[in-house]
C-alpha positions in Angstrom: 0.0 0.0 0.0 1.4 3.3 -1.1 0.0 6.7 -0.4 1.0 10.3 -1.3 0.3 12.5 1.7 0.4 16.3 1.9 2.2 17.6 4.9 1.0 20.9 6.3 3.6 23.6 5.9 3.4 24.7 9.6 1.9 23.4 12.8 -1.9 23.6 13.3 -3.6 26.9 13.6 -2.1 29.2 11.0 -4.5 28.7 8.1 -7.5 27.9 10.2 -8.4 31.6 10.6 -8.6 32.3 6.9 -11.7 31.7 4.7 -13.0 32.2 1.2 -10.8 34.3 -1.2 -8.2 35.0 1.5 -7.7 31.3 2.2 -7.3 30.6 -1.6 -4.7 33.5 -1.9 -2.9 32.2 1.1 -2.7 28.7 -0.4 -1.4 30.0 -3.7 1.1 32.1 -1.9 2.3 29.1 0.2 2.7 26.9 -2.8 4.6 29.6 -4.6 7.0 30.0 -1.6 7.6 26.3 -1.4 8.4 26.0 -5.1 10.9 28.8 -4.8 12.5 27.2 -1.8 12.9 23.9 -3.7 14.5 25.8 -6.6 16.9 27.6 -4.3 17.9 24.3 -2.7 18.2 22.5 -6.0 20.7 25.2 -7.2 22.4 25.4 -3.8 21.4 29.1 -3.5 21.5 30.6 0.0 21.9 27.2 1.6 23.6 27.8 4.9 24.1 24.4 6.4 25.0 20.8 5.4 23.3 17.9 7.2 24.8 14.4 7.5 23.1 11.3 8.7 24.0 9.0 11.6 26.1 6.6 9.6 29.3 7.3 7.8 28.2 8.4 4.3 29.6 10.5 1.5 26.2 12.0 1.0 25.6 15.5 2.2 22.3 17.3 2.3 22.4 21.1 1.6 19.5 23.1 3.1 18.3 26.2 4.9 18.5 26.5 8.6 15.4 28.7 8.8 13.1 26.2 7.1 14.3 23.2 9.2 14.0 25.2 12.4 10.4 26.1 11.5 9.5 22.5 11.2 11.6 20.8 13.8 12.3 21.7 17.4 15.3 19.3 17.2 16.9 21.4 14.5 16.0 24.6 16.2 17.9 23.5 19.3 20.7 22.0 17.3 21.3 25.2 15.3 21.2 27.3 18.4 24.0 25.2 20.0 26.2 24.9 16.8 25.4 28.2 15.1 29.0 28.6 13.8 29.3 25.2 12.1 28.6 24.8 8.4 28.2 21.0 8.8 26.2 19.1 11.4 25.6 15.4 12.0 22.2 14.1 13.0 22.4 11.1 15.3 20.0 8.1 15.2 18.6 8.9 11.7 20.0 7.3 8.6 20.9 9.5 5.7 18.2 8.2 3.3 15.5 8.7 5.9 16.9 12.1 6.8 16.9 13.2 3.2 13.2 12.0 2.7 12.1 14.0 5.7 13.9 17.1 4.6 12.5 16.7 1.1 9.0 16.6 2.7 9.7 19.9 4.5 10.5 21.6 1.2 7.8 20.0 -0.9 5.0 19.4 1.7 4.6 15.9 0.2 5.4 12.5 1.6 5.2 9.1 -0.2 4.4 6.5 2.4 4.2 2.7 2.1 4.6 -0.3 4.5 8.3 -0.4 3.7 9.2 3.2 4.8 6.5 3.9 7.4 8.4 2.7 10.5 11.8 4.3 9.7 10.1 7.6 8.7 8.0 7.7 11.8 11.0 7.0 14.0 12.9 9.7 12.2 10.1 12.2 12.6 9.9 11.5 16.3 13.6 11.7 16.8 13.8 15.0 15.0 10.6 16.2 16.8 8.6 17.0 13.6 5.0 16.6 14.9 3.3 17.3 11.5 5.1 14.5 9.7 4.7 12.1 12.7 1.0 12.7 12.7 0.7 11.9 9.0 2.6 8.6 9.6 0.2 7.7 12.5 -2.8 8.4 10.3 -1.4 6.3 7.5 -0.9 3.4 10.0 -4.5 3.7 11.3 -6.0 3.8 7.8 -4.0 1.0 6.3 -3.5 -1.5 9.1 -4.1 -5.0 7.9 -2.8 -8.6 8.1 0.2 -7.8 5.8 1.6 -5.0 8.0 0.2 -5.7 11.5 3.6 -6.9 12.9 5.4 -3.9 11.5 2.8 -1.6 13.1 2.9 -3.6 16.3 6.7 -2.9 16.5 5.9 0.8 16.6 4.7 0.5 20.1 8.3 1.0 21.2 8.1 4.6 20.0 8.2 7.2 22.7 4.8 8.5 21.6 2.4 5.7 20.7 -1.4 5.1 20.3 -2.5 2.2 22.6 -5.6 1.4 20.6 -3.5 1.0 17.4 -1.2 -1.4 19.3 -4.2 -3.4 20.5 -5.6 -3.7 17.0 -2.2 -4.7 15.5 -1.6 -7.3 18.1 -5.1 -8.7 17.7 -4.6 -9.0 14.0 -1.3 -10.8 14.5 -2.8 -13.2 17.0 -5.8 -13.9 14.8 -3.8 -14.5 11.6 -0.7 -16.0 13.1 -0.5 -18.8 10.5 -0.2 -16.2 7.8 2.0 -13.5 9.5 4.5 -16.1 10.8 5.6 -16.8 7.3 6.4 -13.2 6.4 9.6 -11.3 6.6 8.3 -9.0 9.4 7.9 -12.0 11.6 11.5 -13.1 11.0 12.8 -9.7 11.9 10.9 -9.4 15.2 12.9 -8.9 18.4 12.6 -11.6 21.1 10.4 -9.4 23.4 7.7 -9.0 20.7 7.9 -12.6 19.7 7.4 -13.8 23.3 4.4 -11.4 23.7 2.7 -13.3 20.8 3.6 -16.9 21.4 2.7 -16.8 25.1 -0.8 -15.6 24.5 -3.8 -17.8 25.1 -5.4 -16.0 22.2 -2.8 -17.1 19.6 -5.0 -18.6 16.8 -3.4 -21.8 15.6 -4.9 -25.1 14.5 -2.3 -27.1 16.5 0.8 -26.3 18.6 3.3 -27.5 16.0 2.5 -24.3 14.0 4.1 -22.3 16.9 7.0 -24.7 17.1 7.8 -24.4 13.4 7.4 -20.6 13.6 9.9 -20.1 16.4 12.4 -22.4 14.7 12.2 -20.3 11.5 12.8 -17.2 13.6 15.8 -18.8 15.3 17.4 -20.0 12.1 17.0 -16.6 10.4 19.8 -15.3 12.6 20.8 -18.3 14.7 24.1 -16.9 15.9 22.8 -13.8 17.7 19.4 -15.4 18.7 20.8 -18.5 20.5 20.9 -16.8 24.0 17.2 -15.8 23.8 15.9 -19.0 22.4 15.5 -20.9 25.7 13.2 -18.1 27.0 11.1 -18.3 23.8 10.8 -22.0 23.4 9.4 -22.4 27.0 6.3 -20.6 25.7 5.7 -23.2 23.1 3.1 -25.5 24.8 5.1 -28.7 24.5 2.5 -30.7 26.3 0.4 -30.4 23.1 3.2 -31.3 20.7 3.6 -34.8 19.4 6.5 -36.8 20.7 8.6 -36.4 17.5 8.7 -32.6 18.0 9.8 -33.0 21.6 12.5 -35.5 20.6 13.7 -33.0 18.0 13.8 -30.3 20.6 16.0 -32.4 22.9 18.3 -33.5 20.0 18.9 -29.8 19.0 20.8 -29.2 22.3 23.2 -26.3 22.3 23.4 -24.4 19.0 27.1 -23.7 18.4 27.2 -23.7 14.6 27.7 -20.4 12.8 24.7 -18.4 11.6 22.9 -20.2 8.8 22.2 -17.0 6.8 24.3 -14.1 5.8 23.2 -10.6 6.3 22.4 -10.3 2.6 20.3 -13.5 2.7 18.4 -12.3 5.8 17.7 -9.0 4.2 16.2 -10.7 1.1 13.0 -12.2 2.4 11.4 -15.0 4.4 11.4 -17.5 1.5 15.1 -18.0 1.8 14.7 -19.1 5.4 11.8 -21.4 4.5 13.8 -23.0 1.7 17.1 -23.3 3.4 16.1 -23.8 7.0 15.9 -27.6 6.6 13.5 -27.9 9.5 11.3 -30.4 7.8 14.4 -32.5 6.7 15.6 -32.7 10.3 12.1 -33.7 11.4 12.0 -36.5 8.8 15.3 -37.9 10.1 13.7 -38.3 13.5 10.2 -39.4 12.7 10.5 -41.1 9.3 7.5 -39.1 8.2 7.0 -36.0 6.3 6.0 -32.8 8.1 2.4 -33.0 6.7 1.9 -36.4 8.4 3.4 -35.0 11.6 1.0 -32.0 11.6 -2.0 -34.3 10.8 -1.0 -36.6 13.7 -0.8 -33.7 16.1 -4.1 -32.2 14.9 -5.7 -35.5 15.8 -4.3 -35.3 19.3 -5.3 -31.7 20.1 -8.4 -31.4 22.3 -11.3 -30.1 20.2 -12.1 -27.3 22.5 -11.1 -25.5 25.7 -13.8 -26.4 28.1 -15.3 -23.9 30.6 -13.8 -25.5 33.7 -10.3 -25.9 32.2 -10.4 -29.7 32.9 -8.1 -30.4 30.0 -5.1 -28.7 31.6 -2.0 -30.9 31.3 1.3 -31.2 33.2 4.5 -29.8 31.8 7.9 -29.6 33.4 9.8 -26.3 33.3 6.8 -24.3 32.0 4.6 -21.8 33.8 0.9 -22.4 34.4 -0.1 -20.6 31.2 2.2 -22.8 29.1 0.6 -26.1 30.1 -3.0 -25.0 29.1 -4.4 -25.5 25.7 -4.8 -22.4 23.7 -8.3 -20.9 23.3 -8.1 -21.4 19.5 -7.5 -25.1 19.4 -10.3 -26.2 17.2 -12.5 -23.1 17.9 -13.6 -20.0 16.0 -15.2 -16.8 17.3 -18.8 -16.4 16.2 -21.8 -14.1 17.1 -24.5 -16.1 18.9 -28.0 -14.8 18.4 -30.7 -16.0 20.8 -34.5 -15.6 20.8 -36.3 -12.4 19.8 -39.7 -12.1 18.2 -41.6 -11.5 15.0 -45.3 -12.1 15.5 -44.5 -14.5 18.4 -41.7 -15.3 20.8 -38.8 -17.3 19.4 -36.5 -19.9 21.1 -34.1 -20.4 18.1 -30.4 -20.1 18.6 -27.9 -19.6 15.8 -24.4 -18.4 15.2 -22.9 -16.2 12.6 -19.3 -16.7 11.4 -17.9 -13.2 10.5 -15.3 -14.7 8.2 -17.5 -17.0 6.1 -20.7 -15.1 6.6 -22.5 -18.4 7.2 -25.2 -19.0 9.8 -25.4 -22.3 11.7 -28.0 -23.6 14.1 -27.1 -24.3 17.8 -29.1 -26.2 20.4 -32.4 -24.4 21.3 -32.5 -22.4 24.6 -34.4 -24.4 27.2 -37.2 -21.8 27.7 -39.1 -19.5 25.3 -39.0 -15.9 26.4 -38.6 -12.3 25.1 -36.5 -9.5 26.6 -33.7 -11.8 27.7 -30.2 -10.5 28.4 -27.0 -12.3 27.4 -23.3 -12.2 28.1 -20.1 -14.3 27.6 -17.7 -14.8 30.5 -13.9 -15.2 30.3 -14.2 -18.9 30.6 -16.1 -19.0 27.3 -19.5 -19.7 28.8 -22.7 -18.0 27.5 -25.3 -16.9 30.1 -28.9 -16.1 29.2 -30.7 -14.2 32.0 -34.4 -13.4 32.8 -36.9 -12.2 30.2 -40.6 -12.5 30.0 -42.6 -15.7 29.6 -45.7 -15.8 27.4 -47.3 -18.5 29.5 -48.8 -16.0 32.0 -49.0 -12.8 30.0 -45.5 -11.5 29.9 -44.5 -12.7 33.3 -40.9 -11.6 34.3 -38.5 -14.5 35.0 -35.7 -15.1 37.4 -34.4 -18.0 35.3 -30.7 -18.2 34.2 -29.2 -20.8 31.9 -25.6 -21.3 30.7 -24.5 -22.6 27.4 -21.4 -24.8 27.1 -20.1 -24.7 23.5 -17.8 -27.7 24.0 -20.8 -30.1 24.3 -23.5 -27.9 22.7 -25.6 -28.1 25.9 -27.6 -25.7 28.1 -27.7 -26.0 31.9 -29.8 -24.3 34.5 -27.9 -22.1 36.9 -28.9 -20.5 40.2 -31.9 -18.1 39.7 -31.6 -14.3 40.0 -32.8 -12.6 43.2 -35.1 -10.4 41.2 -37.4 -11.4 38.3 -36.8 -9.0 35.4 -36.9 -8.6 31.6 -35.4 -6.0 29.3 -32.5 -5.7 31.7 -28.9 -4.9 30.8 -26.6 -7.9 31.0 -22.8 -7.8 30.7 -19.7 -9.8 31.8 -17.0 -8.0 33.7 -14.0 -9.7 35.5 -15.5 -13.1 34.7 -18.7 -12.2 36.6 -22.2 -11.7 35.1 -24.0 -8.4 36.0 -27.7 -7.9 35.5 -28.7 -4.2 35.6 -32.2 -2.7 35.9 -35.0 -3.9 33.7 -38.7 -4.3 34.3 -40.7 -6.5 36.6 -44.0 -8.4 35.9 -45.9 -5.2 36.6 -44.0 -3.5 33.7 -42.3 -1.1 36.1 -38.7 -0.2 35.8 -36.4 -1.4 38.6 -33.0 0.0 39.8 -31.6 -3.1 41.4 -28.3 -4.7 40.2 -27.0 -8.1 40.9 -23.8 -10.0 40.2 -23.1 -13.8 39.6 -19.7 -15.1 40.3 -19.2 -18.6 38.6 -16.5 -19.5 41.2 -18.9 -19.0 44.1 -22.0 -20.1 42.3 -24.5 -17.6 43.7 -26.0 -14.1 43.0 -25.3 -11.1 45.2 -26.7 -7.6 45.2 -24.4 -4.7 44.3 -25.1 -0.9 44.3 -28.4 0.1 42.7 -28.7 2.2 39.6 -29.2 5.9 40.4 -32.6 5.7 38.8 -35.0 2.9 37.7 -34.2 2.1 34.1 -34.9 -0.5 31.3 -34.4 -0.9 27.5 -30.9 0.7 27.6 -27.6 -0.1 25.9 -24.9 -1.6 28.1 -21.2 -2.4 27.6 -18.2 -3.4 29.7 -15.1 -1.3 29.0 -11.8 -0.6 30.8 -12.9 -2.5 33.9 -16.2 -0.7 34.3 -19.9 -1.1 33.2 -21.5 1.7 31.1 -25.2 2.2 30.7 -26.6 4.6 28.0 -30.1 5.8 27.2 -33.2 3.6 28.1 -36.7 4.1 29.3 -37.6 5.8 32.6 -41.2 6.3 33.5 -42.3 5.7 29.9 -40.0 8.2 28.3 -36.7 7.8 26.3 -33.7 9.3 28.1 -30.2 10.4 26.9 -28.4 10.0 30.2 -25.5 7.7 30.9 -24.0 6.0 34.0 -20.8 4.2 34.9 -20.4 1.4 37.5 -17.0 0.9 39.2 -16.9 -2.6 40.8 -13.9 -1.6 43.0 -15.9 1.2 44.6 -19.2 -0.5 44.2 -20.8 2.7 43.0 -22.3 4.5 40.0 -21.5 7.9 38.6 -23.2 10.1 36.0 -21.8 10.5 32.6 -22.2 13.3 30.0 -25.6 13.0 28.2 -25.9 11.8 24.6 -27.0 14.2 21.9 -30.1 12.1 21.3 -32.6 10.5 23.7 -32.9 6.8 22.8 -34.6 3.7 24.1 -34.1 0.1 22.8 -30.6 1.1 21.6 -27.4 -1.1 21.5 -23.9 -0.4 22.7 -20.6 -2.0 21.7 -17.2 -1.4 23.3 -14.1 -1.2 21.1 -10.5 -2.1 22.2 -9.6 1.6 21.9 -11.8 2.5 25.0 -14.6 3.9 22.8 -18.2 2.7 23.2 -20.4 3.0 20.1 -24.1 3.5 20.8 -26.5 3.1 17.8 -30.1 3.0 16.8 -33.2 2.8 19.1 -36.3 4.9 19.4 -36.3 8.6 20.2 -39.9 9.0 21.4 -41.1 10.2 18.0 -39.3 8.1 15.4 -37.0 5.1 15.0 -33.3 6.1 14.9 -30.4 5.5 12.6 -28.1 7.9 14.4 -24.8 6.7 16.0 -22.8 8.3 18.9 -19.5 7.2 20.4 -18.4 7.8 24.0 -14.6 8.0 24.7 -14.2 6.7 28.3 -10.7 8.3 28.7 -11.8 11.7 27.2 -15.2 11.6 28.8 -16.9 13.0 25.7 -19.2 12.1 22.9 -18.7 12.2 19.2 -21.2 11.8 16.4 -20.5 9.0 14.0 -21.8 7.9 10.6 -25.5 6.9 10.7 -26.7 3.4 10.2 -27.9 2.6 6.7 -31.4 1.7 8.1 -33.2 2.9 11.1 -33.1 0.1 13.8 -34.9 -0.2 17.1 -34.4 -3.3 19.2 -31.4 -4.3 17.0 -28.4 -5.9 18.8 -24.8 -5.4 18.2 -21.5 -7.4 18.7 -17.9 -6.5 18.1 -15.6 -9.1 16.6 -12.3 -9.1 14.6 -12.3 -5.3 14.3 -15.9 -4.8 13.2 -19.3 -4.1 14.8 -22.3 -6.0 13.5 -25.8 -4.7 13.9 -28.3 -7.6 13.8 -32.0 -7.4 12.9 -34.2 -4.9 14.7 -37.4 -3.0 14.0 -37.8 -0.4 11.3 -41.0 1.7 11.8 -43.0 -1.3 13.1 -41.6 -4.0 10.8 -39.1 -6.5 12.0 -36.1 -7.0 9.7 -33.4 -9.6 9.1 -30.6 -7.6 7.5 -27.1 -7.2 9.0 -24.9 -4.1 8.9 -21.2 -3.9 9.5 -19.3 -0.9 11.0 -15.6 -0.1 10.6 -14.5 2.4 13.2 -11.4 3.4 11.3 -13.3 4.5 8.2 -16.4 5.5 10.2 -18.6 3.7 7.7 -21.5 1.2 7.8 -22.1 -1.3 5.0 -25.1 -3.5 4.5 -23.8 -7.1 4.1 -25.0 -8.7 0.8 -27.1 -11.9 1.2 -26.5 -12.0 5.0 -29.8 -12.3 7.0 -30.8 -13.3 10.5 -33.2 -16.3 10.3 -36.8 -15.0 10.0 -37.6 -11.3 10.5 -36.6 -10.7 14.1 -36.3 -7.8 16.6 -35.4 -7.9 20.2 -32.9 -10.8 19.8 -29.8 -11.0 22.1 -26.3 -11.2 20.8 -22.8 -12.1 22.2 -19.5 -13.2 20.9 -18.4 -16.7 21.8 -15.7 -19.2 20.7 -17.2 -22.5 19.6 -15.8 -25.7 18.1 -15.2 -25.5 14.4 -17.2 -28.6 13.7 -20.2 -26.9 15.4 -19.7 -23.7 13.5 -19.3 -25.6 10.2 -22.5 -27.5 10.3 -24.4 -27.5 6.9 -25.7 -23.9 6.9 -29.4 -23.2 6.4 -28.5 -20.0 4.5 -25.8 -17.5 3.9 
């Protein structure tokens, strides 16, 4: 991906006060000045300093002190301290990168791609050029993907970084490890970043030998210098889940005292050299008498199909920490969006899952009871809880019932009942506990009570009440707290928001939304932003979307939904928000929309529909066995 970006000639603020003809004249004047400066530099006219890069190079860059000082605080300070010198050396910035940055100062243009993004950003930060650094960050956010996620993840070592970008880059690398581990960026990772990936429970691999092969490729890429770090890295490969042939090979490897397998030129070339010359598969064949494909197939047969909720499949391993002897979450599982219940002309008990990669729907076992207005949440141990709702057997009678779904065996189980019968409550998981907030009782009156279920204790306990009785609101867990937005209070839609801190066991008020909304949905992003969309404003169904930044404590308007949606439900998975079903001016619908927070854009997914026309369904993200997700789909 290559992009030509325009760099502002000065820091923010100068041109913002101009408008109309004055702004146009200022732009023309600025462009003219920059063209003249480029011409002066090209002819060496009035240049008063020569800049040299950090390495020994014959190349010298002639330029003007005044222009460099206007852009860079680093150059301003440098020239003040060495005002009498005609030549100055810039430390920590190579000559080619230095020349590109200086060219950008003169031309106000910067050509960015995945190959030069990291060195240009590091150079801009070292030289304290905020305008160019900002352009680099924006490019990274707009173009992050599987191909460059490891490179962008490496930028977290910068002295100024964006945590949400690091989270997104790492998430992509973990999710697509099988792909990124065969790229050149993986082979060039430092040991700290490599350990951060391979020790994660969320590393998405079919079997552990994928991790084993990957760290061996990394080692052989620069075996001489990486030998000291290798023992620390290999301990995070979960050897308990490797076939015996891999373990035998690991023992036979012993100390690595041979010279590096690749020259610097070969290492710089690309990852294919390592894959062709590494001879890992040849060494494996010497031990096992089988080819690597047979080894991988054998291991795949031995891997447990799913990580069960109670962690009963934990195995022993000598010399490894507690994490390293657990199966990874991804062994035989995929993340899906589970949709439960809802209604069209009657209450529904159907349960189905949506795979965001294949866009296929697959049926799951029916929930044990038919109800509307249920709440749902997924805990850290990969269990799905469905709480409360209204039964149609006695005229929308509120329920205390709670059931848990175990995806490993595709079964539902009754759990201890809630203390308070309620429907249309907010349900969310936080710190592996299930919280049920507010809702309505059988008399259709809002309640303010809140209760919490801890799976380790196996019972419900009351926590601090909501400041006001509330139902039909959006709820999300983010940054260790619960957030509640909008809802219905005494029959009217509200635009208020509240935050619950479990450590203080108390609620606090938040800034109000721009729009009052009931029956809305809320989804938390890894960046610490909660997106609230749809609902009913008291007069009409809504398509408007607002985002609350929990760190900045402020709201921002976002791109509207394509369709108005009341009683739709949303879920965040793999970098996207999905809005499922809902009610459009009295008619239930089955369409699905997808939101990208980077582009701030909703799209209507082609040929992707919730079964039947449903509103008021409940959604949550859950990892389930692949064979369960890959049942013959009813539809796409």
